[in-house]
Residue frames as a rotation matrix with the C-alpha (Angstrom) as fourth column:
MET 1
-0.737 0.179 -0.651 2.12
-0.671 -0.085 0.736 -70.76
0.077 0.980 0.183 15.63
GLY 2
0.120 0.894 0.432 -1.31
-0.783 0.353 -0.513 -72.43
-0.611 -0.277 0.742 15.13
SER 3
-0.883 -0.351 0.313 -2.12
-0.095 0.785 0.612 -75.50
-0.460 0.510 -0.727 13.18
ALA 4
-0.003 0.901 -0.435 -4.72
-0.934 -0.158 -0.320 -76.52
-0.356 0.405 0.842 10.68
VAL 5
-0.042 -0.036 0.998 -5.88
0.043 0.998 0.038 -79.70
-0.998 0.045 -0.040 9.25
LEU 6
-0.167 -0.128 -0.978 -5.03
-0.964 -0.185 0.189 -80.72
-0.205 0.974 -0.092 5.74
THR 7
0.279 0.210 0.937 -6.39
-0.060 0.978 -0.201 -83.85
-0.959 0.000 0.285 4.09
LEU 8
0.013 -0.397 -0.918 -4.58
-0.976 -0.205 0.074 -85.28
-0.217 0.895 -0.390 1.00
ARG 9
0.941 0.228 0.248 -4.36
-0.140 0.934 -0.327 -88.42
-0.307 0.273 0.912 -1.06
ILE 10
-0.030 -0.941 -0.338 -1.08
-0.969 -0.056 0.242 -90.15
-0.246 0.335 -0.910 -1.57
ASN 11
0.195 0.078 -0.978 -0.24
-0.567 0.822 -0.047 -93.42
0.800 0.564 0.205 -3.24
THR 12
0.943 0.312 -0.119 -0.13
-0.136 0.684 0.717 -96.63
0.305 -0.659 0.687 -1.19
ASP 13
0.281 -0.940 -0.195 3.76
0.760 0.342 -0.552 -97.00
0.586 0.007 0.810 -1.50
THR 14
-0.298 -0.356 0.886 4.16
-0.110 -0.909 -0.402 -93.45
0.948 -0.217 0.232 -0.08
LYS 15
0.485 0.605 0.632 1.89
-0.727 -0.124 0.676 -94.22
0.487 -0.787 0.379 2.79
ASP 16
0.863 -0.265 -0.430 3.74
0.369 0.912 0.178 -97.46
0.345 -0.312 0.885 3.53
LYS 17
-0.071 -0.989 0.128 7.03
0.659 -0.143 -0.738 -95.55
0.749 0.032 0.662 3.66
LEU 18
-0.167 0.203 0.965 5.55
-0.474 -0.875 0.103 -92.97
0.865 -0.440 0.242 5.86
ASP 19
0.869 0.495 0.005 4.23
-0.318 0.550 0.772 -95.59
0.380 -0.672 0.635 8.19
LYS 20
0.612 -0.672 -0.416 7.60
0.694 0.709 -0.124 -97.23
0.379 -0.213 0.901 8.51
LEU 21
-0.411 -0.721 0.558 9.48
0.267 -0.681 -0.682 -93.93
0.871 -0.131 0.473 9.03
ALA 22
0.179 0.482 0.858 7.07
-0.629 -0.615 0.476 -92.90
0.757 -0.625 0.193 11.62
TYR 23
0.964 0.095 -0.247 7.49
0.068 0.812 0.579 -96.28
0.256 -0.575 0.777 13.46
ALA 24
0.297 -0.938 -0.178 11.37
0.815 0.346 -0.464 -96.14
0.497 -0.007 0.868 13.17
THR 25
-0.516 -0.603 0.608 11.62
0.250 -0.785 -0.567 -92.56
0.819 -0.141 0.556 14.29
HIS 26
-0.460 0.467 -0.755 8.92
0.885 0.171 -0.433 -92.60
-0.073 -0.868 -0.492 16.96
ARG 27
-0.879 0.181 -0.442 7.32
-0.188 -0.982 -0.027 -89.61
-0.439 0.060 0.896 15.31
SER 28
0.075 0.973 0.217 3.70
0.129 0.206 -0.970 -89.19
-0.989 0.100 -0.110 14.14
LYS 29
-0.184 -0.038 0.982 2.90
0.953 0.237 0.188 -89.38
-0.240 0.971 -0.007 10.47
SER 30
0.819 0.550 0.161 1.45
0.570 -0.813 -0.124 -85.94
0.063 0.193 -0.979 10.76
PHE 31
0.605 -0.710 -0.361 4.73
-0.124 -0.532 0.838 -84.61
-0.786 -0.462 -0.410 12.13
LEU 32
-0.361 -0.696 0.620 6.80
0.455 0.449 0.769 -86.31
-0.814 0.560 0.154 9.32
ALA 33
0.053 0.441 0.896 4.38
0.998 -0.051 -0.034 -85.08
0.030 0.896 -0.443 6.55
ALA 34
0.952 0.236 -0.194 4.36
0.260 -0.960 0.107 -81.47
-0.161 -0.153 -0.975 7.95
GLU 35
0.202 -0.945 -0.258 8.27
-0.084 -0.279 0.956 -81.50
-0.976 -0.172 -0.136 8.09
ALA 36
-0.374 -0.319 0.871 8.41
0.756 0.440 0.485 -82.81
-0.538 0.839 0.076 4.49
ILE 37
0.491 0.626 0.605 6.09
0.851 -0.493 -0.181 -80.13
0.185 0.604 -0.775 3.31
ASN 38
0.895 -0.169 -0.412 7.95
0.036 -0.895 0.444 -77.40
-0.444 -0.413 -0.795 5.10
ARG 39
-0.125 -0.982 0.140 11.23
0.163 0.119 0.979 -78.50
-0.979 0.145 0.145 3.64
TYR 40
-0.196 0.096 0.976 9.79
0.969 0.172 0.177 -78.72
-0.151 0.980 -0.127 0.17
LEU 41
0.770 0.589 0.244 8.30
0.629 -0.765 -0.139 -75.17
0.105 0.261 -0.960 0.49
GLU 42
0.599 -0.671 -0.437 11.54
-0.119 -0.614 0.781 -73.66
-0.792 -0.416 -0.447 1.87
ILE 43
-0.337 -0.827 0.450 13.51
0.437 0.286 0.853 -75.15
-0.834 0.484 0.265 -1.16
GLU 44
0.021 0.436 0.900 10.99
0.998 -0.066 0.009 -74.04
0.063 0.898 -0.436 -3.74
ALA 45
0.951 0.244 -0.190 10.86
0.269 -0.956 0.120 -70.45
-0.152 -0.165 -0.974 -2.26
TRP 46
0.188 -0.946 -0.264 14.69
0.005 -0.268 0.963 -70.32
-0.982 -0.182 -0.045 -2.32
GLN 47
-0.460 -0.411 0.787 14.75
0.703 0.373 0.606 -71.48
-0.543 0.832 0.118 -5.88
ILE 48
0.528 0.623 0.578 12.08
0.830 -0.522 -0.196 -68.90
0.179 0.583 -0.792 -7.04
SER 49
0.834 -0.226 -0.503 13.98
0.097 -0.839 0.536 -66.24
-0.543 -0.496 -0.678 -5.10
GLU 50
-0.137 -0.988 0.077 17.24
0.113 0.062 0.992 -67.18
-0.984 0.145 0.103 -6.90
ILE 51
-0.182 0.261 0.948 15.55
0.979 0.134 0.151 -67.37
-0.088 0.956 -0.280 -10.36
GLU 52
0.772 0.616 0.158 14.12
0.633 -0.769 -0.089 -63.90
0.066 0.169 -0.983 -9.78
LEU 53
0.549 -0.691 -0.470 17.48
-0.048 -0.588 0.808 -62.57
-0.835 -0.421 -0.356 -8.79
ALA 54
-0.358 -0.700 0.618 19.00
0.493 0.420 0.762 -64.03
-0.793 0.577 0.195 -11.81
LEU 55
0.245 0.607 0.756 16.40
0.970 -0.158 -0.187 -62.48
0.006 0.779 -0.627 -13.98
VAL 56
0.903 -0.026 -0.428 17.25
0.114 -0.948 0.299 -59.00
-0.414 -0.319 -0.853 -12.48
GLU 57
0.025 -0.998 -0.051 20.89
-0.043 -0.052 0.998 -59.61
-0.999 -0.023 -0.044 -13.22
ALA 58
-0.360 -0.084 0.929 20.17
0.858 0.360 0.365 -60.78
-0.365 0.929 -0.058 -16.87
ASP 59
0.638 0.699 0.323 17.90
0.769 -0.598 -0.224 -57.88
0.036 0.391 -0.919 -17.46
ALA 60
0.825 -0.377 -0.421 20.65
-0.152 -0.866 0.477 -55.62
-0.544 -0.330 -0.771 -16.30
GLY 61
0.790 -0.513 -0.336 23.19
-0.349 0.073 -0.934 -57.30
0.504 0.855 -0.121 -18.68
ASP 62
0.237 -0.701 0.673 25.15
-0.947 -0.012 0.321 -58.73
-0.217 -0.713 -0.667 -15.80
PHE 63
0.981 0.071 -0.182 26.76
-0.136 0.916 -0.377 -61.78
0.140 0.395 0.908 -17.63
ALA 64
0.395 -0.895 0.206 30.02
0.134 0.278 0.951 -63.56
-0.909 -0.348 0.230 -17.28
SER 65
0.287 -0.432 -0.855 32.58
-0.859 -0.511 -0.030 -62.74
-0.424 0.743 -0.517 -19.85
ASP 66
0.804 -0.009 -0.595 33.74
-0.356 0.794 -0.493 -65.44
0.477 0.608 0.634 -22.41
ALA 67
-0.234 -0.972 0.003 37.08
-0.456 0.107 -0.884 -65.50
0.859 -0.208 -0.468 -20.56
GLN 68
-0.396 0.208 0.894 35.35
-0.910 0.042 -0.412 -66.10
-0.123 -0.977 0.173 -17.18
VAL 69
0.639 0.760 0.117 33.27
-0.733 0.648 -0.205 -68.92
-0.232 0.045 0.972 -18.67
ALA 70
0.577 -0.559 -0.596 36.31
-0.335 0.503 -0.797 -70.49
0.745 0.659 0.102 -20.31
LEU 71
-0.457 -0.713 0.532 38.20
-0.697 -0.085 -0.712 -70.31
0.552 -0.697 -0.458 -17.06
LEU 72
-0.003 0.608 0.794 35.32
-0.882 0.372 -0.289 -72.19
-0.471 -0.701 0.535 -15.27
ALA 73
0.865 0.320 -0.386 35.02
-0.483 0.742 -0.466 -74.79
0.137 0.589 0.796 -18.04
THR 74
0.129 -0.919 -0.372 38.77
-0.384 0.300 -0.873 -75.50
0.914 0.256 -0.314 -17.74
LYS 75
-0.574 -0.304 0.760 38.72
-0.796 -0.009 -0.605 -75.66
0.191 -0.953 -0.237 -13.90
TYR 76
0.016 0.669 0.743 35.74
-0.717 0.526 -0.458 -78.13
-0.697 -0.525 0.488 -13.75
ALA 77
0.728 0.201 -0.655 36.42
-0.638 0.548 -0.541 -80.21
0.250 0.812 0.527 -16.94
SER 78
-0.136 -0.869 -0.476 39.54
-0.678 0.432 -0.595 -81.78
0.722 0.242 -0.648 -15.61
């Protein structure tokens, strides 16, 4: 996999935290920033996929019954 240069602006507090983490973990700031971006993108892609799936289910009328919802409410309310 190739790499590309990305320039971005972050606030000073975030930069300071990145500097400290890079020092503590013996990793480059670039590595840590790339890891953070990759994790963010994976989570967002998963969330969008789940929302799209839920919309398909909703469009198909695939909903929990009142009894199923009540059972879950009872289970987790205690």
